[in-house]
Phi, psi and omega in degrees: 000139178278124185231181177292344175280333178285313178233148180293148176294134180262132173262125195248136171259127183241107173272109191094053188279345176269354176279183183300306179296324182289323178290326178285333174293321173299322175303316177294317178296322178295326183283343181228062183301332182282341185256327185226147171220148181277125178256320181223129169251134172226146177217165178271306179210003184275085189296311186299312178296322177299314180295318181302311184299314182299316178296326180277324185257347172055062178288165173286324186224142177232136175234127170253118182297320183281103190294341179293344178256017184300307183304324183293312186289317179301311179300322182286340182242014182306320185262013190248012176057035175243127181282131180246131177227163179221156176106158181295318183292330178299319181294327177284341175276315182301331182292341183276357186299141182293346183273352181270136181256325181208149182240124173265117185264094181247017179287151182264133175081196185304331184300338183286346189292308182298307178296330178294316178305307184297322175298314177301311180299328182275004176065041176261126177303147184245125170261107192273102170245359176267095183291334182295338180296312179284329182296313189286316189221045182310312187289322178299310184293321185288326173298309182303311185300322178292318177296328182265356182065037187254124177287135169245108188252117186285144177257327172317135183309313183294315182285334171298317184298311180299312178303313179297326179293333186269350183291128184087000185247024188300328181269359181251113181305144176279133173269314182204142171258133176242112176268130177271142180226142184287343186092348181066189182292339191250015186303326184252010180281145173283169176301315181296317183294325183295332184305329191234028180284155185265172175295322182297312179297323182289332178274358185260079178291142188281334187239317194251147173258107184229173169297162183304311190292320176291326174300316177291324174293330174292318183291332174267356186065014169290333176303318184285329171302318186284328177290332171295317179298313181300319178295327179301318183277319176308310190253004170066045179239166173282151182308329182279359178262007182242121184240144176248134172228139182277133183220089192309325190283342181058039186257305179279109190280332171179173184218160177227127174258129183258173187296334180280359181094349178292140179236131181247137179230155176249131185236141171183171175290156181287098177211110185293346177294334177297304174302318178297324175298315183293322179289325180285332183265349183315135009270010183268150169261119183274138175305139183216149176262014182293159180297135184273148179283141175223130177291343175299317177287344174229072181298338185223116173252127187241154178225151182217159175284141177290138187255113182281346185274311175294334180236071190296343180294334182284323174291322172306311184296321179293315181297317174301322177289322179297317179278336171069209183061225180263010184296317179297326180293320177297312176305317183293319178297313181297320174303312182296325179289313179299310181299319175303320176289324177292318173302338175261009176062030177272339180223167179277159179303316180290346174292337186302303189290328178297316175302317183294315182296316179292324179297317184293325185284325189273330188286158180287124176274136177228117188289325181235077181282149167252184188301324181288332181290319174304316178296315181296317187293323177298315177296310177305315187292317174304313183299315184295317180293313180303329184288345181264359183265000000 
């Protein structure tokens, strides 16, 4: 059994502690008080929940990105010996603290890029749940991680599955990565039916409990498109080595095929706390009281081809990955704007992919972008996408 005598206690910074991954990360930390403790909590604007978390877990530092909420957080924690900071820059600064042992990047969207870069430069191991970081700047991030000797351990269930399948296979080349997708709430909808789906329907995911933005991405299958690009960078494969297959039960989390034709799969019930726990405890597997998987409970596991016609965002993601440069960055920015508009019911569900496609066409393409280029491309794409809403 893994104990505090086996591994040193880890002090953890959670970027985005009030989101779905952040709250489940705190569940994991609470279950292993001898192994983990909270050093930093950050949130964008969910003040009340951030304060509750801080009072319960007593971190050294709390950061609220929305500076208008600074006084509220500071006043609530004033007598608790907890340092309070505000602003996006503060998040990038606190991840560099010497007291931080590992950083969970659970912020949603482009905002996760800068603090992830600063954490890597400070040689902090990364438990990566912000897929947009690698989508936007995968080449830059992986190069920095290599230069600084920083491990990036994926938290997404699919990438965690691949990571687990590859442990012990370092000398064996990957032939193909197979990412599984639930298919979301509209897996069986016709093209005509998808045209008029509601926000409520899109937020009703059949298997996973996630934040609103990720849930909509799952419904459009952009979430899987982002994961395809992320897999390319995480595992050093070519675009044509990443395949998506629909698996409605979400039990087989992903698979790896090797050159001899063998396929390894990671299987388990849909529970994000398991990959979070694996990332924090790696290379150890921590004992858990979570529900065990049984084939008796799932006598039939099914698999289907991904449909690029009904879910064009998946096609768009592959095209952007193949062309490279700043196109994935442009795609991601347009998607964030479009999804945000759909969540406010300003556009139709099918307008999301139309906005993304038009933004990609209109934005400035750069074949060899640097960090500042990504910043500029993100801004330009958001302006173009916003003008279509």
